[in-house]
N, C-alpha and C positions, 0 to 999 in steps of 0.2 A: 476708634480702631487704631491700634499701634502700628508703627511703621513695618514691623515684622509681619503682622497679620495682613496689612495692606499689600506687602510684597508677595505673600503667598497667594492672595486673591488674584493679583495681576498675573502671577505665574500660571494659575489655573485657567484664567481667561485666555492667556497666550496659547495654552495647550489646545484649546478648542477654536482658536482664531481662524484657521483654515475653514472649518465647518461653518463658522459664523459668516465668513465671506461668501461661501456657497449659498447659504440661506438667504442672504441679502440679494443675491442674483435671482434665485428661483422665485422669490416673492414678486419680482417685477412683472413678468408676464401674467402671473396669477392675479395680481391686483388689477392689471389692465383688463383681463377677461371679466372679473367680478364687476368692475366699474362699468363695463359695456352693458352687462345684463341688468345692472341696477338702473342704468339710464334708460334702456329699452323698455323695461318693465315699469318705468316711472316711479320707482321707489325712492330715488335720490341717492347721491354718492357720498352722503355724510359718513357712512361706515368706512369706505375706502379712504376718504380724506383723513379721518382720524388715524387709520392704520398707517398711511403714508407719513403723517406728522409724527406718529410714535416711532416709526422706523428712522426718520430724520433725527429726532431727539436722541434715540438710542445710539445711533451711529456716531453722532457728534460727541456725546458724553463718553462713549467707549474710546473713540479716537483720542480725545483730550486726556482721558485717564491713562491710556497706554503710552502716550507720547513722552519722550524725553526732551522734546523741544517745545515746551508749552508756550514759550514766548512767541513762537510763530502763530499759534492759535490765538493768543491774546492780541497780537498785531492785526491779524485778519479780522477778528471780532471788532476791534476798534475802528478799522477802516469801514467795515460794513455798517457799523452804528453811525459813524459820521456821515456816510452817504445817505442813510435813512433819515437822519436828522435834517440834513440840508434839503432833501426831497420833501419831507413833511412840512418844513418851514415855508417852502414855495407853495405847497398845497393850501396851507393855512392863509396865505396872503390872498388867495382867490376864493377861499371858502371850501373847507374840506367836506365834500359831499358824502363820501363813503370811506372812512378811514380803514374799516375792517377789510373791505375788498381790496383796497390799495395795499394793505399790509400782507394780505394773503398772496397777492401777486408778487410782492417783493420777496417773500419767503421762497416762492417757486424759483425766482431768479438766483438767489444766493445759495441755493442748494448746490450749484455747480462748484464753486470754490470750497464750500464746506465738505462735500463728499470727496473732492479731490484731496484735500488735506488729510481726511480720515483714511482714505485708501492708501495714501503714501505711508501713513503710520502703520496701517495693517500689514503692508508689504515689508516695511522695515522690520517689524517685529516677528513676522512669520516666515520671511525669506522665500526660498524656492517652494516650500510646501504651500504657502499662501498664493504664490504666483500660479502654481499648478491648479489650484482651486479656481483662480480667475479664468484660466483657459477652459477648465471644465464647466464653469458657469456660462461662458459664452456658448459653448456647444450645447449644453442642456437647454438653455433658453431658446436657441435656434430650433432644437427638436420640439420644444413645447409649441412654438409659433407655427411650425409646419404641421404638427398634429392638430392644432386648432383650426388652421386653414382647411385641412382635409375634412375634419368633422363638420365644419360649417358648410362646406360644399356638399358633402354627402346628405346632410340633413336639410339642405335648402334654406339655411338660415344665414348664409353669408351676406353681410350688408353691402358688399361690393365697395371698391375704392371710389367709384363714381356712382353713387346710389341712384341718381336720377336717370342714368343711362344703363344701369345694371352691367357695368363694365368693371373688370378687375377683381381679383381674388384677394381679399383683405383679412378674412377671419373675424373673430369676435373682438375687434379692437375699434375704438371710437373715432380717432382722429387720423385720417389718411396720411397727411404729410408727416405726422409724428411717427406713425408706423413705418412709413417709407424711410425715415431717418434711422429708426431702430434696426430694421433689417439690413440696411446698407452699412450700419456700424458693426453688426454681428458677422455678416457673411464673409468679408475678407479675412477676418481673424480665424473663422472656422475653416476656410479654404487653406490658409497658411498652415494651420495645424495639420490638416490632411496632407498637404504637400510635403511636410517634414517627415512623414512616415515613409518607410522603405517600400511597403506594399502599395503599389500604384492604385489598387482598387479603392483605397480610402479616398484618393483624389478624384477618381472617376465618380464615385457616389456623391461626394461633396459638391463637385462641379455640377452634376446633373440636377441635384436638388436645389442648390443655390441659384443657378441660372433659371430654373423653372419658377422659383418663387419671385425672383426679380422680373422675369418676363411677364408673368401672369398678373403682377401687381398693377401694371398699366400706366404708372406715371412716367414722365420723361426722365426723371432723375434715377428711378430704379432701372429703367432700360439702359441709361448711360452707365450705371454702375456695373452692368454685365461686362462691358468692355474695359472699364477701369480696373476691375478685379482681375480679369484675364491678363491684361497687359502688365498690371502691377505685380502679380505673382510670378509671371514669366521673368520680368526684370529682376525681381528678388532672387529667383532661382539662379539666374546667370551670375548675379553679383555675390551671392552668399556661398555657393558650393559648386559653381560650374553648371553647364547646361545639361539637364536631364531630358533627352530627346522625347522619351515617352510621355513624361509629365507635361512638357511643353506642347506636345501634340494633343493631349487631352484638353488642355486649356484653349488652344487654338480652335480645335474642333467645336467646342462648346460655344465659343464666341462667334465663329463663322455660321454655325447653325442658327443662332439667335439673330444674326444679322440678315441672313437669307430669309428667315421667317418673319421679318419685320412687316411686310405687307399684310400678313394675317394676324399680327399681334394685337392684343388688347390696346396697347399704346397707340398704334396707328388707327385702330377703330375709334378710339376716343378722339383723336385729332380730327378725323373725318366728321364725327358727330358735332364737334365744336365748330367746325367750318360751316356745316349746314345750319346750325343755330345762329351763327353770326350772319350768314347770308339772309336768313329769314328776318332777323332783327333789323338788318340794314334796309331791307325792302319795306318793312313797316315804318322805319324812320323816314325814308324818302317819301312815303305816302303822307305821313304827318306833316312834313315840311311843305309838300305840295299843297295840302289842304290849308295850311296856315297862310301860304303865299296868296292863294285864291281868296281867302277870307279877308286879308288885310290889303289886298291889291298892291303887293310889293314883292320883293325877292329876298332870299336869305342873305344875299350879298349886301343889299341895301339896308335891310332892317333885321340883322341877325337875332337881336334879343326878342323880337316878336315871332319870327318864323322858326327859330330853333328851340324856343322855350318848351313846346310840347315834348320834344325828344329829350331835352335835359331833365324835364320833370319826370319822365319815364325812367331814366337811369340814374339820375343824381339828385333825387328829391330831397334827401337828407342834407346834402351839402348846400343846396339852394336855400333851404329853410334856415340853415345855421349861418351861412356866410353871404347870402345874397346872390342874385342872378348875375349881375355884371361881373362881380369878382370871380365867380366860378367860370363863367364863359371866357373871360380873359385868360384864366389859367390854362384852359383847354384850347386857347387860340381860336375860339369860335368854330371848332371842328364839328362836322356832322358824321364823322366816322364812328360808327357804333362800337367797333372793336376797341377804340380808345376810351369811349365813354363807359364801356362795360368792364374795363380793366380794373379789377378790384384792388390790385396791389397799388396801382397809380392813384386810384381814388382815395385810398386810405392814407397814403403818404401825403397827398395834397391836403386832406382834411386835418391831419396832425400838424402839417406845416403851417396852415392858416391858424390853427389853434395856438401853436407855440408862438407865432409872431404876434398874435393878439394878446397873449399873456405877458410877453415882455422878456427882458434879459434874464431875470431869475429862472424862468422856465428853461431857457437855453442852457443854463448852468446845471440845474438839478432835475429838470424834467417836469412832466405833467401828471396829474392824477388820472388813473386809468378810467375812472367813471366819467371824466370829462370827454372821453372818446366815444361816449354813447350818444346816439341821436335817434329818437323815435324807436327805442328798443333794439337798435342795430349797433353793433360794435364796430368802430372804425380803428381799433387797435391794429397797427400795420401788420402785414403778412410777410415781413422780412425781419429776421431777428436783430441784425445790427441796427437797422433803422428803429426797430422797436425799443431797444435799449437806449438809444439816443433820445427818442421822444418821451420815454418814461422816466429816464434818470439823467438826461442831459449830457453835456460834454464830459462832465466828471465821471458819470457812470460808464459811458462808452469808452473813455480813456482808460479807466480801471480794467474793464473787460479786455480791451485790446492789449494792454500791458500784460495781463494774466495769460492770455493765449500766446502772445508773442514770446513770453519767457520760455515756453515749452518748444516753440519753433527754434529758438536760438540755441537751446541746449542740444537739440537734435543736430543742428548744423555743426555746432562746435564739436560734438562727439564724432561725427562722421569725418570732419576735417582732421581731427586728432588721430583717430585709428579706425579707418573705414572698415577694414576686414573684421575687427573685433565687434563692432556695433551693427554692421549690416548682416543680420541673420534673417532667416525665413520668418521667425516669429516677430521680430522687430518690424519687418516689412509689412506683415499683416496688420499690425497695430498702426503703422504709418498710413497705409491705404485707408483704413477705417477713419483715422483722424482727418485725412484730406476730404473724404466723402461727407463727413459731418460738417466740415467747414463750408462745403458747397451748399449743404442744406441750410446752414445758418444764414448764408448770404441770400439765398433765393426763397426761403420759406421761414415761417415762424414756428418751427417744429422742434427746436431743441432747447434754446436758452430759457424759454418760458414754459416748457413742458417738463415737469420733473421726472416723468418716466423715461424720457429720451436723454435728458441731461445726465442721468445716472450713468449711462454708457460712456458719455464723453468724459465724465469725471474719472471713471475707471481707466479709460484709455490714456488720459493725461497722467494718472498715477503710475501706470505701467511704464510709460515713457520715462518718467522720473526714476522709476526702479531700474530700468535698463541702463540709464546713463549715469545715475548718481549712486544708488544704493548698492548695486552689484559691484561697482568700483570700490566703494567703501569697505564692503565685506569680503572682497577678493573672489567672489563667485564669478565664473565665466559664463557668458550666454551659451545656451545649448545650440549646437549646430543644427 
């Protein structure tokens, strides 16, 4: 193909680039729903895995083809390859049990920087038309999610956020924490778009639906997001165009209503259920300890490894089998508190910590193989994304991720210090709130960095931040008020 023909092809693609952006958005909840039903019906998710892989490959190839800064893509690819090579080398030292699973996990992780680069290119090439499609994509995806939640509730097929307690409205989506991250990423942007409109009824509707979705989802992070969104949008309204008393009243009323209704909320109901389960588990543990003390004619204080063993076997059997009784009990300081022994996050972190220490210095640098985190068919891959990146890809992987995210934080701070009134717009505030809520999910859950359906939204948010701060400045376009 000649340069002239190639140029015409690229021009044709650029013409439809806004529509391609919107298509990439709409595919996300559709693939999530299809994956859910394929899993429920025990058909297998190979189809959606292939589709997601095809979408990733298409997006990367398109981004690279359209970009005038191909060196940036080559540099990114080189860094990702070197990280993968170092990680694979460490895995080979200990015996690579399942390279395919490990590679699949790595591809899920690197989707974040790859999609971010591509969407930066898309926004650079499509300008305001592309950005408007991004906004539209967030709103449409939120509408799809709400429709799915309503349909699942009406048909009685909602899997619930906490399935074992039938608490929380989740819709036909499989991973509760990931769906929590997705809705808290989408909602502040949708609310900011509504707040930007002159007609206050847009904000009334958006606030009612958004807060209802967050309130009914039942996790602590989604309940917290209600007040973060309300406070964040109010602050942005003050800073961007002055106080609009009616809009502020709408947001305050929604937040106050959700706060007053906490005692009857699904979140509170789940907390009470967890307390009841913990109380019952503690009573059972105390009975086990008393029986062991009677059997061995000693006390838990005098012979903890004898008297506490039945409780530890009940809750930490995989860790005991892998690392030994004494080592595990010492790590837990010989506690008999079941709330600590049942803490999955702590358990998984300790498991991976033991594993990494046993593997040695190379693992600290480039991480562990994901299949090493399996024990008796149970995964001990940690439930915190930052910890997860460290244990999977070592200090190098975590440092690269931190540097990547920190770059966007720094350009935000620099832009606001340089010209606060120019960059502090309602739309920028919405994306900023979304970014903050996703960072909270990254710290407390494993719901974004290793879940490609959620990392998609983080990639877009980061690309939009870059668009606001860098691309609009380069092109001379001013942010919309």
